[in-house]
C-alpha positions as CSV (number, residue, x, y, z in Angstrom):
1,Q,-4.6,17.4,7.9
2,V,-3.3,13.9,7.8
3,H,0.3,12.8,8.1
4,L,0.9,9.3,6.8
5,V,4.1,7.4,8.8
6,E,5.2,4.7,6.4
7,S,7.6,1.7,7.7
8,E,10.8,1.4,5.9
9,G,11.1,-1.0,3.0
10,G,14.0,-3.1,2.2
11,L,16.1,-5.3,0.1
12,V,14.8,-8.9,-0.4
13,Q,15.4,-11.9,-2.7
14,A,13.1,-13.1,-5.3
15,G,10.8,-15.6,-3.6
16,G,10.9,-13.5,-0.5
17,S,8.6,-11.5,1.9
18,L,8.1,-8.0,3.2
19,R,5.5,-6.2,5.0
20,L,4.7,-2.8,4.7
21,S,3.0,-0.5,7.2
22,C,1.3,2.9,7.4
23,S,0.0,4.6,10.1
24,A,-2.5,7.6,10.3
25,P,-2.4,8.2,13.9
26,G,-6.3,8.7,15.1
27,R,-7.8,8.4,12.0
28,T,-9.7,5.8,10.4
29,L,-9.5,6.1,6.7
30,N,-9.7,4.4,3.4
31,M,-6.2,3.7,2.7
32,G,-4.1,2.5,-0.4
33,W,-0.8,1.7,-1.6
34,F,0.7,2.4,-4.9
35,R,4.2,1.8,-6.2
36,Q,6.4,3.5,-8.9
37,A,9.1,1.6,-10.4
38,P,11.8,3.5,-12.4
39,G,10.7,5.2,-15.8
40,K,7.3,3.9,-15.1
41,E,4.1,5.8,-13.8
42,R,2.7,5.1,-10.2
43,E,0.5,2.3,-10.3
44,F,-2.3,0.8,-7.8
45,V,-1.1,-1.9,-5.7
46,S,-4.2,-2.4,-3.2
47,A,-6.6,-0.7,-1.0
48,I,-8.8,-1.3,2.3
49,T,-11.8,0.6,3.3
50,W,-11.8,2.3,6.6
51,T,-13.9,-0.6,7.9
52,G,-11.3,-3.1,6.9
53,R,-14.5,-5.1,5.1
54,E,-13.6,-4.4,1.6
55,S,-10.2,-4.6,-0.2
56,D,-8.9,-4.8,-3.8
57,Y,-5.7,-5.5,-5.6
58,A,-4.0,-5.0,-8.7
59,D,-3.9,-8.4,-10.8
60,S,-0.4,-8.1,-10.8
61,V,-0.1,-8.9,-6.9
62,K,-3.6,-11.0,-6.4
63,G,-2.9,-14.0,-4.6
64,R,0.6,-12.7,-3.5
65,F,-0.1,-9.6,-1.6
66,T,-2.5,-9.1,1.4
67,I,-3.7,-5.7,2.7
68,S,-4.9,-5.5,6.3
69,R,-5.7,-3.1,9.2
70,D,-5.4,-3.6,12.9
71,G,-8.1,-3.5,15.5
72,A,-7.8,0.2,16.4
73,K,-7.9,0.6,12.3
74,S,-5.2,3.3,12.0
75,T,-2.6,1.3,10.9
76,V,-2.6,-0.6,7.4
77,Y,-0.2,-3.4,6.4
78,L,0.7,-4.8,3.2
79,Q,2.2,-8.2,3.4
80,M,3.7,-8.7,0.1
81,N,4.8,-12.5,-0.5
82,S,6.6,-14.3,-3.4
83,L,8.3,-11.2,-4.6
84,T,9.7,-10.7,-7.8
85,P,12.1,-8.3,-9.2
86,E,9.2,-6.8,-11.1
87,D,7.9,-5.7,-7.8
88,T,10.8,-3.5,-7.1
89,A,9.5,0.1,-6.7
90,V,9.0,3.1,-4.5
91,Y,5.8,2.2,-2.5
92,Y,3.5,4.7,-1.2
93,C,0.7,4.8,1.3
94,A,-2.1,7.0,0.6
95,A,-5.2,8.1,2.4
96,T,-8.6,9.6,1.7
97,L,-11.2,11.2,3.9
98,L,-13.9,10.0,1.5
99,T,-15.7,7.2,3.0
100,R,-17.2,5.8,-0.5
101,T,-15.7,2.4,-1.6
102,Q,-15.6,3.0,-5.3
103,G,-12.4,4.6,-7.0
104,L,-10.0,3.1,-4.5
105,N,-7.8,2.1,-7.1
106,L,-7.5,5.3,-8.4
107,A,-4.6,7.6,-7.5
108,P,-6.7,10.9,-7.6
109,T,-8.9,9.6,-4.7
110,Y,-6.4,10.2,-2.3
111,L,-5.6,13.3,-0.7
112,Y,-2.9,12.4,1.4
113,W,0.4,10.5,0.4
114,G,3.3,9.1,2.7
115,Q,6.7,9.6,2.0
116,G,7.5,6.5,-0.1
117,T,9.6,3.6,0.8
118,Q,12.2,1.5,-1.4
119,V,11.2,-1.9,-2.1
120,T,14.2,-3.8,-3.9
121,V,13.6,-7.5,-4.9
122,S,17.1,-8.9,-6.3
123,S,16.8,-12.0,-8.7
């Protein structure tokens, strides 16, 4: 069993920044971030391998969001810059026990999910 602990999101003005974190205490796993806006399906945002050597981003966030993990590799961060109202959503952290690097942009890859945290970007 993997328990994921997400940081709180928040309210930020358009153009602002916010950093989310997700911890999987004692575990080093492939991890990802997804988001779900009201009335929309959950969508992939970003992912990082357990080594931290590979990462992936949705086209909509490339160049604005950065995923990273700490030296102990049990916490993953999502730095979100140049936020727009279209980034407003509930953000979910996810983890998988699989070590392969393919398919990290797909929700079914992940077995464990955080509770979700609300990010609201005002115009």
